[in-house]
C-alpha positions in Angstrom: -39.5 -43.0 -10.4 -38.8 -43.7 -6.7 -35.8 -41.2 -6.8 -37.9 -38.5 -8.5 -40.7 -39.1 -5.9 -38.2 -38.9 -3.0 -37.4 -35.3 -4.1 -41.0 -34.3 -4.8 -40.6 -34.3 -8.6 -42.9 -37.2 -9.5 -45.5 -34.7 -10.9 -42.7 -33.2 -13.1 -41.6 -36.6 -14.5 -42.8 -38.2 -17.7 -41.7 -41.6 -18.7 -41.9 -42.6 -22.3 -41.5 -46.3 -22.9 -40.0 -47.5 -26.1 -40.8 -51.1 -26.9 -37.8 -52.0 -28.9 -35.1 -49.3 -29.1 -33.1 -51.3 -31.7 -35.9 -50.7 -34.1 -35.3 -46.9 -34.2 -32.1 -47.4 -36.3 -31.6 -51.1 -37.0 -28.6 -50.7 -39.3 -26.6 -48.6 -36.7 -27.5 -51.0 -33.9 -26.4 -54.0 -35.8 -23.2 -52.3 -36.9 -22.4 -51.4 -33.2 -23.2 -54.9 -32.1 -20.9 -56.4 -34.8 -18.0 -54.0 -34.0 -18.1 -54.6 -30.3 -18.0 -58.4 -30.8 -15.0 -58.2 -33.2 -12.0 -59.9 -31.5 -9.6 -57.5 -33.1 -11.4 -54.5 -31.8 -11.7 -56.1 -28.3 -7.9 -56.4 -28.1 -7.5 -52.6 -28.3 -9.8 -51.7 -25.4 -8.3 -49.9 -22.5 -11.2 -50.2 -20.1 -12.1 -53.8 -20.6 -14.8 -53.8 -17.9 -16.6 -50.5 -19.0 -19.9 -51.0 -20.8 -18.9 -48.6 -23.6 -16.4 -51.1 -24.8 -18.5 -54.2 -24.8 -22.2 -53.4 -24.6 -24.0 -52.4 -27.8 -27.1 -51.2 -25.9 -25.0 -48.7 -23.9 -23.4 -47.3 -27.1 -26.7 -47.3 -29.0 -28.6 -45.3 -26.3 -25.7 -42.8 -26.2 -25.9 -42.5 -30.0 -29.7 -41.8 -29.7 -29.2 -38.9 -27.2 -30.0 -36.3 -29.8 -32.9 -38.3 -31.2 -34.5 -38.5 -27.7 -33.9 -34.8 -27.0 -35.3 -33.8 -30.3 -38.4 -36.0 -29.6 -38.8 -34.3 -26.2 -38.8 -30.9 -27.8 -41.2 -31.9 -30.6 -43.6 -33.5 -28.1 -43.7 -30.4 -26.0 -41.8 -31.8 -22.9 -39.1 -29.2 -23.2 -39.8 -25.5 -23.8 -37.0 -23.4 -22.6 -34.1 -25.8 -21.9 -33.2 -29.4 -22.4 -30.3 -31.4 -21.1 -29.2 -35.0 -21.2 -27.4 -36.2 -18.1 -25.9 -39.7 -18.0 -26.4 -41.5 -14.8 -22.7 -42.2 -14.5 -21.6 -38.6 -15.1 -20.1 -38.1 -11.6 -18.2 -41.4 -11.3 -19.4 -42.1 -7.8 -19.2 -38.6 -6.5 -15.5 -38.0 -7.3 -15.9 -34.9 -9.5 -18.8 -33.0 -8.1 -18.6 -33.1 -4.4 -20.8 -30.1 -3.5 -24.4 -31.4 -3.4 -25.7 -27.8 -3.7 -24.3 -27.6 -7.3 -27.4 -29.6 -8.3 -30.0 -28.2 -5.9 -32.4 -26.7 -8.3 -35.5 -27.7 -10.3 
């Protein structure tokens, strides 16, 4: 909210709190949790320190992207265009170096 406020977008920001995200699809969450803790699966991980290879919450939220976008449309938060942008999409500014690329509402 601080970042949105810094850019004058606080009035265009809606936060929807979900008490327990694991409850949205318990079976999938448990399956991801079990798979990520499996020692055999762990031995084949290339990026050992990346959340996608060890954190079930990271993978579960990624899995729920389309659910959240669908809910945003059904709730009337998106009318013309919806997009999901991961916070780590730019890997520290290495790929998108021109700040004007994202200078729009």
